[in-house]
C-alpha positions in Angstrom: 192.8 3.2 -7.2 192.6 4.7 -10.6 191.4 8.4 -10.7 188.2 9.0 -12.6 188.8 10.9 -15.8 186.6 14.0 -16.1 185.3 15.0 -19.5 186.5 18.3 -21.0 183.6 20.5 -21.8 184.0 23.5 -24.1 182.5 26.7 -22.9 183.6 29.0 -25.7 186.0 29.4 -28.6 185.2 32.8 -30.0 186.4 33.3 -33.5 189.3 35.7 -33.9 189.1 37.5 -37.2 192.0 39.0 -39.0 194.7 37.4 -36.9 198.1 38.4 -38.1 200.2 37.2 -35.2 200.7 33.8 -33.6 197.7 34.0 -31.3 194.8 32.2 -32.9 192.1 31.8 -30.2 191.2 32.2 -26.6 189.4 29.2 -25.2 187.3 28.4 -22.0 186.9 24.8 -20.9 185.2 23.1 -17.9 186.8 20.0 -16.4 184.7 18.5 -13.7 183.5 21.5 -11.6 186.3 23.8 -12.6 186.1 26.4 -15.4 189.3 27.6 -16.9 189.3 30.7 -19.1 191.9 32.2 -21.4 193.7 29.1 -22.6 195.3 30.2 -25.9 195.9 28.5 -29.2 199.3 29.7 -30.6 200.5 29.0 -34.1 203.5 30.5 -35.7 203.8 30.6 -39.5 204.8 27.1 -40.8 204.6 25.5 -37.3 202.1 23.2 -35.6 199.5 24.9 -33.3 199.9 24.4 -29.5 197.9 25.3 -26.4 199.2 27.7 -23.8 197.7 27.9 -20.3 196.4 31.2 -18.9 199.1 33.4 -17.4 199.4 36.5 -15.4 201.7 39.4 -16.4 203.8 41.0 -13.7 205.2 44.3 -15.1 208.8 45.1 -14.2 209.1 48.0 -11.8 212.0 49.5 -13.6 210.2 49.5 -16.9 212.2 46.4 -18.1 210.7 43.1 -19.3 207.5 41.9 -17.7 207.5 38.4 -16.2 204.7 35.9 -16.8 203.4 33.3 -14.3 201.0 30.4 -14.9 197.5 30.9 -13.4 196.8 27.2 -13.5 199.0 24.2 -13.8 198.1 20.8 -15.1 199.6 17.3 -14.6 201.4 16.2 -17.7 198.6 13.7 -18.5 195.8 16.3 -18.1 197.9 18.9 -20.0 198.1 16.5 -22.9 194.4 15.6 -22.8 193.4 19.3 -22.6 195.7 20.3 -25.4 194.6 17.4 -27.7 190.9 18.2 -27.1 191.3 21.9 -27.7 193.3 21.5 -30.9 190.9 18.9 -32.3 187.9 21.2 -31.5 189.7 24.3 -32.8 190.5 22.5 -36.0 186.8 21.7 -36.6 185.8 25.3 -37.5 187.1 28.2 -39.4 187.4 31.9 -38.6 183.9 32.7 -39.9 182.0 30.6 -37.4 182.3 29.7 -33.7 181.4 26.1 -32.7 178.1 25.6 -31.0 178.4 24.2 -27.5 
């Protein structure tokens, strides 16, 4: 059987004003009955934007470099659908206004 494709519903894309780094937005989406917070839109100068899933930081005990682990993992197909939908929606507004959902 072919799995039913759930729509991606946007919960929030709060505008980030005065962004000087690569982080451009935090996004929350709902897919079916699951809400996922803290997806991030990343865009380095001169590069295309991309979507990073939420992650958890584990600080190093010795004060060294922290490690980061994914909070949620997507299948490749779902990852592409979520990324495409987020980047399309994010591109539809500017820093002065949040989209109405």
